[in-house]
Each structure stands twice: as structure tokens, then as C-alpha cells.
NUVOMI-317941 format. One record per residue (C-alpha): x, y, z; residue in three letters. Coordinates in steps of 0.25 Angstrom, whole numbers, plus 2048, in hexadecimal, padded with zeros to 3 digits. Example, Ala and Ser with C-alpha at 12.3 -4.5 7.8 and 13.67 -1.06 7.14 Angstrom:
2
8317EE81FALA8377FC81DSER
This chain:
898
992DCD97DUNK991DBE97AUNK984DB897EUNK984DAA985UNK977DA3989UNK979D98994UNK96BD93995UNK95ED9498DUNK951D8E990UNK946D91985UNK93AD89981UNK935D8D973UNK928D8996CUNK923D8D95FUNK917D8A956UNK915D8F948UNK906D8F943UNK903D93935UNK8F6D97930UNK8F1D90923UNK8EFD98917UNK8E1D9E916UNK8D9DA1909UNK8D9DAF904UNK8CDDB8903UNK8CADC58FCUNK8CCDD1906UNK8C0DDA906UNK8C6DE7902UNK8BEDF4900UNK8C2E028FDUNK8B9E0C905UNK8B2E178FDUNK8B6E21907UNK8C3E2490EUNK8C6E1C91AUNK8CBE28923UNK8C3E33929UNK8C7E4092FUNK8CEE3F93DUNK8D5E3293BUNK8E4E3193DUNK8E6E3192EUNK8DBE3A929UNK8DEE4291CUNK8E0E5191BUNK8D7E59912UNK8E2E59907UNK8E3E4A907UNK8D4E47905UNK8D7E428F7UNK8E1E388FCUNK8D7E34907UNK8CDE2F8FDUNK8D6E298F4UNK8D4E1A8F8UNK8DEE0F8F5UNK8DBE078E9UNK8DDDF88EBUNK8E4DEE8E1UNK8D9DE38DFUNK8DBDD68E6UNK8DCDCB8DBUNK8D7DCE8CEUNK8C9DC88CEUNK8C7DC98DDUNK8D1DBE8E2UNK8D9DBF8EFUNK8E3DCB8F1UNK8EEDCB8E7UNK8FADCF8F0UNK903DD68E5UNK90BDE18EBUNK908DEC8E2UNK90FDF58D8UNK91EDF28D7UNK921E008D2UNK91DE078DEUNK92BE0A8E3UNK927E138EFUNK924E0B8FCUNK919E12904UNK91BE13913UNK910E1091DUNK913E1A928UNK908E16932UNK8FEE0B934UNK8F1E0E93BUNK8E5E05940UNK8D9E0D945UNK8CAE0C946UNK8C1E1593EUNK8B2E1593AUNK8B6E0D92EUNK8BCE02936UNK8CADFE93AUNK8D5E05931UNK8E3E0192EUNK8EAE0D929UNK8F8E0D922UNK8FDE1B921UNK907E1F915UNK90FE2C914UNK909E3790AUNK8FDE2E907UNK905E248FFUNK8FCE198F9UNK8FDE0A8FDUNK8F9DFE8F4UNK8F1DF38FBUNK8F0DE58F6UNK8E6DDD8FFUNK8E4DCF901UNK8DEDC690CUNK8DFDB8912UNK8D4DB291AUNK8D1DBD925UNK8DDDC6922UNK8DDDD2919UNK8EBDD6913UNK8EFDE390CUNK8FDDE3906UNK903DF0903UNK90FDF08FAUNK91ADFB8F9UNK917E00907UNK91FDFF915UNK91BE01923UNK923E0C92AUNK92EE06932UNK928DF892DUNK91FDF893AUNK914DEE93BUNK906DF193FUNK8FDDE6946UNK8F0DE794DUNK8E9DDB953UNK8DADDB954UNK8D8DE9951UNK8C9DE994EUNK8BDDDF94DUNK8BFDD5943UNK8CEDD8941UNK8D8DCF946UNK8E4DD7942UNK8EADE293AUNK8F8DE3936UNK901DEC92DUNK90FDE692AUNK91ADE8920UNK91BDDC917UNK929DDC910UNK930DE990DUNK925DF1905UNK918DEB908UNK90EDED914UNK903DE3918UNK8F6DE691FUNK8F0DDA925UNK8E2DDA92BUNK8DCDCD931UNK8CEDCB935UNK8C9DC3941UNK8BFDBB939UNK8BEDC192BUNK8C6DC8920UNK8C5DD7924UNK8BFDE191BUNK8C9DEB917UNK8C7DF9910UNK8D4DFF90AUNK8D5E0E908UNK8DFE1A908UNK8DEE2790FUNK8E9E32911UNK8F6E2C913UNK8F1E1E917UNK8ECE11912UNK8E0E0B91AUNK8DADFE91CUNK8CCDFE923UNK8C6DF3929UNK8B7DF8929UNK8B1DED931UNK8BCDED93CUNK8B9DF5949UNK8C3DF6954UNK8BEDEF961UNK8B9DF896CUNK8B6DF597BUNK8A7DF5977UNK8A9DED96BUNK8B2DE196DUNK8B4DD6963UNK8B8DC7964UNK8C3DC9959UNK8C9DD5960UNK8C6DD596FUNK8C7DE2977UNK8D3DE2980UNK8D1DE498EUNK8D7DF0995UNK8E2DE699AUNK8E6DE298CUNK8E4DEF985UNK8F1DF497EUNK8F4E0397CUNK8F9E0596EUNK908E0996EUNK906E15965UNK90CE23965UNK902E2C960UNK907E35955UNK909E43957UNK901E4794BUNK8F4E3F949UNK8F4E4193AUNK902E3D938UNK906E2F93DUNK915E2E942UNK91FE2893AUNK920E19939UNK915E0F93BUNK90CE13947UNK8FFE0E94CUNK8F3E1794EUNK8EEE1B95BUNK8E4E1095FUNK8D6E1295DUNK8CEE1196AUNK8BFE0D96CUNK8BAE0A979UNK8C8E0B97FUNK8CDE00976UNK8DBE02970UNK8E1DFB964UNK8EFDF5965UNK8F8DF895AUNK905DF0958UNK910DF6950UNK91DDEE94FUNK92BDF294AUNK932DF293DUNK933DE5936UNK927DDF93DUNK922DDA92FUNK921DCB932UNK927DC092AUNK91EDC091EUNK922DC8912UNK918DC8906UNK921DCD8FBUNK92FDCE8F5UNK936DD38E9UNK941DC98E9UNK93BDBE8E1UNK936DC78D6UNK93CDD58D7UNK92EDDA8D9UNK926DDC8E5UNK91EDCF8E5UNK916DC78F0UNK91EDBB8F4UNK911DB38F1UNK912DB78E2UNK920DB28E0UNK922DA48DAUNK92FDA18E2UNK932D9F8F1UNK937DAC8F8UNK939DAE907UNK93ADBB90EUNK941DBE91BUNK93BDCA921UNK942DD492AUNK93ADD0936UNK93FDC2935UNK94DDC7935UNK94BDCF941UNK944DC5949UNK94FDBB947UNK95ADC6949UNK960DC293CUNK96CDCB937UNK971DC292BUNK969DBE91EUNK96EDB091FUNK968DAD92CUNK95ADB3928UNK95ADA991CUNK959D9E926UNK94ADA0927UNK947D9F918UNK943D91912UNK94DD8B908UNK959D9490DUNK964D8E915UNK96DD9991CUNK97AD96922UNK97BD9C930UNK987DA5931UNK988DA6922UNK994DA2919UNK9A1DA2921UNK99ADAC92BUNK99ADB8921UNK990DB5916UNK981DB1916UNK980DA3910UNK973D9D90DUNK96CD93903UNK95FD948FCUNK958D878F8UNK965D808FAUNK96ED898F1UNK978D938F6UNK975DA18F4UNK97FDA58E9UNK984DB28E3UNK978DBB8DFUNK96EDB48E9UNK96EDC08F3UNK967DCD8F0UNK964DDA8F8UNK957DE18F4UNK957DD88E7UNK965DDC8E3UNK970DD28E3UNK97ADD48EEUNK984DC88ECUNK98BDCB8F9UNK991DBF901UNK98EDC490FUNK985DC391BUNK979DCC918UNK974DD6922UNK965DD6926UNK964DE492DUNK960DEB920UNK957DE091BUNK948DE191AUNK947DD2916UNK94EDC790FUNK947DC0903UNK94BDB28FEUNK947DAE8F0UNK948D9F8EEUNK94DD988E2UNK954D9E8D5UNK952DAD8D4UNK95CDB08C8UNK950DB68C0UNK950DC38C8UNK95DDC28D0UNK968DBC8C7UNK972DB18CBUNK970DAA8D8UNK96DD9D8DFUNK961D948DBUNK95DD948EAUNK959DA38EAUNK95CDB18EEUNK95CDB98FAUNK957DC88F9UNK95BDD1905UNK950DDC905UNK955DE890DUNK94EDF2916UNK948DFF90FUNK948E0D914UNK93BE1191BUNK933E1E91AUNK931E1F929UNK93DE21933UNK941E13939UNK94DE0F941UNK951E02948UNK95DDFE950UNK960DF0956UNK96BDEA95DUNK96EDDB95FUNK977DD4969UNK979DC5968UNK981DB896BUNK990DB8967UNK992DC7969UNK989DCB95EUNK985DD995DUNK97CDE0952UNK976DED950UNK96CDF2945UNK967DFF940UNK95BE02937UNK957E10933UNK94DE15929UNK945E21925UNK942E2C91BUNK94DE36917UNK943E41913UNK936E46917UNK92FE4090BUNK935E3290EUNK939E30900UNK947E2E904UNK949E2390FUNK955E1C915UNK958E0F91DUNK965E0C924UNK968DFE92AUNK974DFB932UNK97ADEF93AUNK986DEC942UNK98ADDE947UNK995DD894FUNK995DC9953UNK99EDBE958UNK999DAF955UNK998DA295CUNK9A4D9E953UNK9B2DA1958UNK9B8DAE952UNK9ACDB0949UNK9A7DBE94AUNK9A1DC9941UNK99EDD8940UNK994DDF936UNK990DED932UNK985DF0928UNK97EDFC924UNK974DFE919UNK96DE0C915UNK962E0D90BUNK95BE19905UNK94EE198FDUNK94AE268F5UNK93CE268EFUNK93FE2F8E3UNK931E2F8DEUNK924E288E0UNK929E1D8D7UNK938E1E8D9UNK941E1A8E4UNK950E188E6UNK956E108F1UNK965E108F4UNK96BE068FEUNK979E03903UNK97FDF990EUNK98CDF7914UNK991DEB91BUNK99EDE8923UNK99FDDA928UNK9AADD392FUNK9A9DC5934UNK9B1DB8936UNK9B0DAE92BUNK9ABDA0931UNK9ADD9392AUNK9A5D8A933UNK9A9D7C939UNK9AFD71930UNK9A7D6492EUNK9ADD57933UNK9A7D4A92FUNK99CD51928UNK997D59934UNK99CD6693BUNK9A8D63943UNK9A6D61952UNK9ACD6E957UNK9A7D7A95EUNK99DD82955UNK9A5D8F959UNK9B2D8A953UNK9B9D92948UNK9C3D8D93EUNK9C8D99937UNK9D1DA493EUNK9CCDAF948UNK9D1DBA93EUNK9C8DB6933UNK9BFDC092EUNK9B5DC3923UNK9B2DD2920UNK9A9DD9916UNK9A6DE7912UNK999DE8909UNK992DF4903UNK985DF48FAUNK97FE008F3UNK971DFE8ECUNK967E078E5UNK958E038E1UNK950E0D8D8UNK942E0A8D6UNK938E118CDUNK92AE0F8C9UNK926E138BBUNK917E108BFUNK90FE078C8UNK913DFB8C0UNK921DFD8BBUNK92EE008C3UNK93DDFF8C2UNK947DFC8CCUNK956DFD8CBUNK960DF88D6UNK96FDF98D7UNK978DF38E2UNK987DF48E4UNK98EDEB8EDUNK99CDEB8F2UNK9A2DE28FDUNK9B0DDE901UNK9B1DD1909UNK9BEDCC90FUNK9C0DBE915UNK9CCDBB91EUNK9CBDAD923UNK9D1D9E925UNK9C9D9291FUNK9CAD84924UNK9C9D7791DUNK9C2D6A921UNK9C8D6492DUNK9D0D5792EUNK9C7D4E935UNK9D2D4793DUNK9DAD53942UNK9D0D5E940UNK9DAD67939UNK9D5D7192EUNK9DED78924UNK9DBD86922UNK9DDD91918UNK9DEDA0919UNK9D4DA8910UNK9D3DB790DUNK9CADBE902UNK9C5DCC900UNK9C0DD48F4UNK9B6DDE8EFUNK9A8DDA8EAUNK99FDE48E2UNK991DE28DCUNK989DEB8D3UNK97BDE68D1UNK96FDED8CAUNK961DEA8C7UNK956DF08BFUNK948DEB8C0UNK93BDF08B8UNK92EDEB8BEUNK920DED8B8UNK912DE88B9UNK909DE78AEUNK8FDDDE8A8UNK8FCDD689CUNK8EDDD489BUNK8E9DCF8A9UNK8F7DCA8ACUNK8FFDD28B6UNK90EDD38B4UNK919DD88BDUNK925DD98B4UNK934DDA8B9UNK93FDDE8AFUNK94DDDE8B5UNK95CDDF8B3UNK968DDD8BDUNK977DE08BCUNK981DDA8C6UNK990DDD8C6UNK999DD68D0UNK9A8DDA8D2UNK9B1DD28DBUNK9C0DD18DEUNK9C2DC78E9UNK9D0DC38EEUNK9D3DB68F6UNK9DEDB08FEUNK9E0DA1902UNK9ECD9B90AUNK9EFD91915UNK9ECD93923UNK9EFD8A930UNK9E6D7F932UNK9DCD7E93EUNK9D7D72946UNK9C8D6F946UNK9C7D6A955UNK9D3D7395BUNK9D4D80953UNK9E0D89955UNK9DFD9694EUNK9EBD9C947UNK9E6DAA947UNK9F0DAD93CUNK9ECDB8932UNK9F1DB7924UNK9F3DC291AUNK9E8DC6910UNK9EFDC3903UNK9E5DBF8F8UNK9EADB68EDUNK9DEDB38E4UNK9D7DBF8DDUNK9C9DBF8D6UNK9C2DCA8CEUNK9B3DC88CAUNK9AADD08C1UNK99CDCA8C0UNK991DD18B8UNK982DCD8B6UNK977DD28AEUNK969DCD8B0UNK95CDD08AAUNK94EDCA8AFUNK93FDCB8ACUNK934DC68B5UNK925DC78B4UNK91BDC48BFUNK90EDC18B9UNK901DC08BFUNK8F8DB78B7UNK8EDDB78C0UNK8ECDBD8CEUNK8F0DB08D4UNK8F9DAB8CAUNK907DB28C8UNK912DAE8BEUNK921DB28BFUNK92BDB18B4UNK939DB78B3UNK946DB58ACUNK954DBB8AEUNK961DBB8A5UNK96FDBD8ABUNK97CDC08A5UNK987DBD8AFUNK996DC08ACUNK9A2DBD8B6UNK9B0DC28B4UNK9BADBC8BEUNK9C9DBE8BFUNK9D1DB58C9UNK9E0DB48CDUNK9E8DAD8D7UNK9F4DB58DCUNKA00DB28D2UNK9F6DAA8C8UNK9F1DAF8BBUNK9E4DB78BBUNK9D7DAF8B6UNK9CCDB68AFUNK9BEDB08AEUNK9B1DB58A7UNK9A4DAE8A7UNK996DB38A1UNK989DAC8A5UNK97ADAE8A1UNK96EDA98A7UNK95FDA98A6UNK957DA88B3UNK948DA58B1UNK93DDA58BCUNK92EDA18BBUNK923DA08C5UNK915D9F8C8UNK90CDA28D4UNK8FED9E8D6UNK8F5DA28E1UNK8E9D998E3UNK8E4DA28EFUNK8EADAF8F4UNK8F3DAA8FFUNK8F9D9E8F7UNK904D9F8ECUNK908D938E4UNK915D958DBUNK91FD8E8D2UNK92CD948CCUNK938D918C4UNK945D998C5UNK953D988C2UNK961D9E8C7UNK96FD9F8C2UNK97DDA18C8UNK989DA28BFUNK993D968BFUNK9A2D988C0UNK9ACD8D8BFUNK9B7D868B6UNK9B3D7C8ABUNK9BCD728A6UNK9BDD79899UNK9C0D8889BUNK9BBD8B88DUNK9ADD86891UNK9A1D90893UNK99FD958A1UNK996D8D8AAUNK987D8F8A9UNK981D968B5UNK97DD8E8C1UNK96DD8D8BFUNK962D8B8C9UNK954D888C6UNK948D868D0UNK93AD818CFUNK931D868DBUNK923D848DFUNK91DD8A8ECUNK911D8F8F4UNK910D9C8FBUNK905D9F905UNK901DAA90DUNK8FCDA391AUNK8F7DB091FUNK8FADBF91BUNK907DBF923UNK90BDB0922UNK910DAA915UNK916D9C911UNK91ED97905UNK920D89901UNK92AD868F5UNK92FD7A8EEUNK93BD7B8E5UNK945D748DCUNK952D7B8D9UNK95DD768D0UNK96BD7D8CFUNK972D798C2UNK97FD7B8BBUNK986D798C9UNK995D788C7UNK99BD6B8CBUNK9A9D658CAUNK9AED608BCUNK9B0D518BEUNK9BBD518B3UNK9C3D5C8B9UNK9BFD608C7UNK9C6D6E8C6UNK9BAD728BDUNK9ABD728BEUNK99FD6E8B5UNK991D728B6UNK988D668B9UNK984D688C8UNK976D6A8CDUNK970D6D8DAUNK961D6B8DEUNK959D718E9UNK94AD6C8ECUNK942D708F7UNK936D758FFUNK935D82906UNK92AD88910UNK92BD96916UNK921D9C91FUNK922DAB923UNK919DB592AUNK90FDB8935UNK907DAC93BUNK900DB5945UNK902DC394AUNK910DC4950UNK913DB594CUNK91DDB593FUNK923DA9939UNK92EDA692FUNK92FD9792CUNK936D8E921UNK938D8091DUNK941D7B912UNK943D6D90CUNK94FD6E903UNK955D638FAUNK962D698F4UNK96CD608EEUNK976D5D8E3UNK96FD588D6UNK97AD588CDUNK98AD588CFUNK997D538CCUNK99ED558D9UNK993D528E4UNK989D478E6UNK97CD4A8DFUNK971D4B8EBUNK97BD518F5UNK973D5D8FCUNK978D6B8FAUNK980D71906UNK979D78912UNK96BD7490CUNK962D6D917UNK957D65912UNK94DD6B91CUNK94DD79923UNK943D7F92CUNK942D8D931UNK939D9493AUNK939DA2940UNK92CDA6947UNK92ADB2951UNK91EDB7959UNK91CDC595FUNK911DC8969UNK908DD2963UNK900DD896EUNK900DDB97DUNK90CDDE987UNK915DD4980UNK913DD9972UNK920DD996AUNK926DCD972UNK929DC2968UNK932DB6965UNK937DAF959UNK93BDA0957UNK943D9B94CUNK945D8C948UNK94FD8793EUNK951D79939UNK95CD7692EUNK95DD68929UNK96BD61927UNK974D6591CUNK981D62915UNK98CD6C915UNK991D6A907UNK98ED638F9UNK995D568FDUNK98BD54908UNK996D4F912UNK994D5A91DUNK986D5A923UNK980D6492CUNK975D5F935UNK967D65937UNK964D6F942UNK958D76949UNK95BD8594EUNK952D8D957UNK952D9C957UNK94ADA6960UNK947DB4962UNK940DBD96DUNK93CDCB96AUNK934DD6970UNK930DE2967UNK929DEF96DUNK927DFC967UNK934E0095FUNK93EDF6965UNK940DE7965UNK949DDD96DUNK94CDCF968UNK954DC396CUNK958DB8962UNK95DDAA965UNK963DA295AUNK965D9395BUNK95ED93968UNK961D8596CUNK970D87968UNK970D7B95FUNK97DD77957UNK97BD77948UNK982D7993BUNK97DD85933UNK983D81926UNK990D8091EUNK997D8B916UNK9A2D83910UNK99ED7590FUNK9A5D6E91BUNK9A6D7A924UNK999D7B92CUNK993D88933UNK98DD85941UNK981D8C945UNK981D96950UNK97ED9295EUNK973D99967UNK974DA8965UNK96CDB396BUNK96ADC2967UNK962DCD96CUNK95EDD9964UNK957DE6968UNK952DEF95DUNK94BDFD95DUNK943E04952UNK941E13952UNK
């Protein structure tokens, strides 16, 4: 049904307070000489497991020499991800215990650190069952909060915050569990109230929402809180939230280095959009998600309505800039989000590891992985303009030992639009299977199928340098126009650890898609009459990609210097056979359109066959010179070959061949004066092959288009769950093709484009239940050398200033627990539509809002976009054709987990 809103009265006030960074201090960690558990407890060991009970967990030291916690995530060779099947919080005679249970007694690595009054234990290569989050406020005297959260895909973070001082923590291991004991923390009782954790009155007591397990020695599947410990009739409230409740702070990534590395140790700006943010904003397309990232401009609605279009640091994302799980996808499409765990954006040239691509950066789509515990989720959305969408997400083990696991995600969407005749339909399915072949070897096979059909949309023409004064809903194509695409991907990743320090990963991906576009284009209007000539257009073809990677990672020492070495090779083969058709079509009037609605025969007249092949070899070394001084160096060599055959119907066939080589270096350094602060500097390069005609056909091919960047920045952990990144950069894109001034039919290689700017990003949790994802960007992107356009002209669609804020708050306790709201504020400065700088798009300020209620295993959510229904121009996808922003829209979503 079409939703119409006739009146809306709403007053919104928002305040964002960010705590200043605090100095790190060494956490007091001790290993008890005796086991932490005694007989009769929930996890007491059986006699045959006594040996395991006394085998205490050994800790990696903090910094060498006793400085603050190191924060490195542990062995890269560990391919097996350990599941934490239950989290318990209980009082014993030793103190308050936080218990993380694992199947079959699997061990967990712990890397501790601390900030002011907060102790943090980072546990790599581990996942919470069903990604559930454990949080308890004021659980004991002297303890303000205890939280266990999933940070990223394969890391768990335990956070214990004291009310006045840094808590004392003892870490140990017993049968099937890791325990963190707070020996000085005693749960409050009615006879022993404390100022820090007051005893609730009977009117404010909350009964834990816990279903007792049938077998006291075996917790149920999934993440379950224990039965509350009672002393003096006092009960402890346990808060367990659903899948994805991981907050907005992600501590580590593999995109920047192809190794699991904390963000604070990477000498380059990288932003991560977590799953939770996608769900809170009800985002279903990657392009829309990128609006939150500093330095990224994403065109709302995408390129002609059927493909994501975004720029990073002022430069268009080009061929080779989009990746899925670190493997190039090179698919011109609107990417789905239903199967994504997070989106990672690496800023600046990245050719050292990822080959040819834009100097602005790359986007890596990290997909959801199979879970060891059963998980199911179903959601449905109804929204404005007859939008209907359903999503499914199923996961779990396929055998009793849980060594074979699966995940299946699906989505179906059908929608109209605020634009006349524009509609779309999409079906997506993505199965994944992971097989743990051995303790050090795993194989993951994934596939996806997409069927997409929608109306291509070319915007509204510009008149007099501004968007034409016509209704924003007007369409100047023909009602029968359609874009359709069938896409299939098949991938496999094999990982093997030779030892704790050396591992190898081989990955392969096959991509096949067949797009078809059947449409009518229009030209710029006559400013006196408004008449626009039009042209019929048809294209189709089959596109295939074969991509393979092989990476060897090892850790070793040379004296006191620690190395993390990466050796890799990549092969890409692209095969394409597109066909095109152009022809005249009746004109249309800008102010009084009359649709002909006359279909034309599909009869291609231009044919092309492309065969592209690339070999790349790279080496990288992450060097720890001192515990707080890290150096990164890498270089890549690429050999690229293209063979192209073109033919106009009735004309001779033309064969073209070109071979390019390129070296792409990167160096960087990170200095951490104190634990929560990282200062960094980096230099990196990128390349993209250039194709065109020189005046002398006998000349050598054009050199690749090169990008180079200098970047300095600061990364700060404002608290254990809140981080900030400040970056200053200078990018030059050189060897840009420009028109030959002697013969305009040919090109010369003298152009240069420059982008300088400042970016600030803040992400994470300010207070329990209060999350923020904020960005500010100042960007000066302009032509620095050219033969055609005026030097100094700004690059298209690049605003000087952008501000993005999304913040949400969820009530944590009481009868309204689970109720929350989110607020989005987006400012985009004025921009030019094309390199001539004759078409201008004014600035705009947009407000979004979300209301949600989450309880037990279900969640209801309402999202409002463009709350105050402002008119704005989202951008241009063809120079003088402007895409209007969407008006006020509302959507309602209901989701259930089971």
C-alpha cells in the first residue's frame, strides 16, 4: 500500500557528549595458584577432567618491559574460530566470576589492557553464540558494569569498569570455560548495601528473564545468562540482547594489511560500518551505508538507478575498487546488505595489496560466516511508495561435532518510487558452508545468486546551471524502459596453519553476470522551447571473472624485532562480450512531456570482445621495532594485458592489444606515546591502466594512471568502546588523459587532479546504550593540470564540507528496557555537476529518525528518512543530469530471532 502522511508534529533534541581520552594504566592481573571452580558449581568438572581443571590459562605479557597492554590479536595461524556457547555471572567465595564457556574445553587467548577505571580483555579468534551481548550494570560492590560483546567478526571483548578504581582481575581456566574472577567484588545484599551499587527496593526489583536449563551441568545452546545468585532475597538482573548488538566500535580489520590487525596499529585511515549500524538505519544498499563514512560521497539512488555510485576522497570508485571478503568483485551493481557482517573502507591508494584501483581507496564487503550454534532470523518491511521487503538468515551446525556449519541468507524486495514509472524488483540468495577439516585447516565455500530488475533513471536536466523547475517526480525516458541482471558468484577459501606462527590462505572466486539495458536517453533541453532530443539504447552481454589469491603469513623475530610477513600472488582473468545499439527516438518536452511508448526492436549494431589478464606479486612486512613503535612496508608488481576486438556492423574488425606493468609501494609508521593514542604517517601509490588513441598510432601505449598519497593522522581510544580517527592527506592523480590540442580526436597524457583534506570520524559507545557514528570532512578536490578544463575547477560531485551523525539510545533497565530511538543528521555542502563547473548543486541538511522496541527475541522498528521533507539534489550521474533526493519516506520493520 502507498503510505501518505498528512500531518506530522515532532520536536527532536539531541546532545552528543564525548569523554576526553584518559591515560592508560597497567591492569593488575594475577593467575591464582588453585583452580577457580569448586565442586557443586554449574560448571564443576567431572573426575575425568580434573587435569583440564588445573590447567590454568597462561597470559601473553602486557608490553615487554611492563608498559601498558599491547592489544595485538594473537596468532594469525589459528584458523579455527572458537565458539563461546554461554556467558555466566555468579558470586563464589573467591569473588564475582565472569565465565565464558567453550565446547570441548577449547582454550581462548586473552590480551588484557586497561584505561583509567576500566579493565579490557580482548579475546581473538572467538565468537559469541548467535552474536548475543551480555551486559550487567552494578553487579557488585566497586564494579560499575560488566559487558561481554562481539567486536568484529572473530573477536570478543570483556569490559569490567570499576566505580572508583581499576578492578583487580584473576584469569583462569577450568573445564570447558574461561573465567575472570574479581576477588574483591562482592554482590550487594539487603544487609550490605553499598553507595556504588544500591540495593533495589521491592518495588524496583527485576526478576531475571531466564529459562532454567533442563540439565544443570549442560547449559542450553546459545548465549544464556545463569540463574541469578540470591542473597537476602536480592536478585541480579541480567540483560541479554539479540544478534548484532555489538555497538558501533570495531577494533580490528584485515582489509588494510590482509592480516588481522588492530585498527590503531594501521598507518592509514580505515572506517568500519558494523552490522548494527546497517540494521539501525534500515539500510539495504551499500551505497546508502557509505553516507556515514568521512571522505565518502555516495549518490543517493546510485548510477542511473541500478548501480552504486560513490567517491572516496574526491575520486570515483573505478574498476578494481570493490571487494568481497578481500577478493575483487568488479560488478557494476547495487550491492545487497542482507549477507554482510560489516563494510570496511580503506582510504587512499591501496594497489600494494589489491591491484589496480582508484587513488581514493577501496570498499571491502565482509560477509556473514556460519555459526556453530543454531540461529534463525526472519524480518519483513513495509514502506512508502509500495515498498515490500523480506529477509531470512539461517545458520548452525550440520553434524554433531559442529565441524561442518552452514549459513543461508535471502532477501526479496519489490518497490515503486517517488519518480513516475520507476520501480524495481530484486531476489537474492547466498549460501555458505564451512568445514573444519582439522584443527589447523578449514574450507569455506560460498555462492550467491541475484536477479535484479528495475527502471533506469537519468534524472532531471539542468537549465541555467541549476536543476530545471519541474516536479521532482517527472520521468523523461519511456515507461517501458528496463534494466535487468542475472548474477552468479561462486567462491572458495582454504586456510591451513603450518604452526602457531605460519599459515597459508588460498582463495578463488568465479563471477558471471548478464545485464541488459533497454532505454531511451535524452539530451540537454533547448532553453527557449524546452524540447529535448532523445536516443534509443540497447545493450547486453555476458561478463565473466576468474580471480585467485594465495597468501603466506608468518611471524618471526630478528633479535628483539618482531615481524609479521605477508607474501602473496593474485591472478585475474576478465572475459566480456558486450553488444550495443543506438538510434533516433522522438523528442520530448521538458515542461510538457508526452510519452510515445513505442518499443523498438533489439538489434545490436556494435560488438566488442574483451580479454583482460593480470598477474600480481606482493610482499609486506609489519615490523614491531618497539612495543609502541611499528613500521609497515610493502611493494607490489603487476603485469596487465588487454586484448580488445571491436566491430561496427558492416565495418572492418579492429583488434587492439596493450600490456602495462606497474610497481606500487607503501610505507607507514605508527607511534603510540601512550596506550590509547596512535600517531601515524604513510605514503602509498595506486595505478589504473590507461586506454586511448595517441596521435601517432606507432607510439607505445599510455602509461598507467598513477595515484600517490601522503597521509598523517591520529587514532585515539576515547574509552574501551569509543574510538576516533583524525586524518590529513594529499592525493595526486597523475597521467590523466586530456584532449590533444593539435588534434582533438586524440589524447595526450598531461592531466593531473589533486585532493587535499581533513577527515574526522568517531564511532562507538559513549555510555551504556548510547552509541554514535559521526564524521566530518573538509575536501579540496580540483584540477591541477589540464589542456581542456580550467585549472582550479573543482571535481564533480565533491562538496567541500560534509557532516554526518547517527546516534541512538536504548533504555537499559526497568519496564521500558529495549525501547530506543536513533537520530541522523546529514549536511552536504554545495557541489558542481561536471568538470566545466557550470552546473551547481546547492548544499542541503537532511534529518532521519528511527524508533524501535526490542524485547526477548523480537524487534519492531520504524524509520523516517528526510523527516522534514526538504527538496535537495543528491548529485549528478551524467554531468548535466541531476538526481533529486527522495522526499519524506517511512518504513516499518518487524524481525524475529529463534
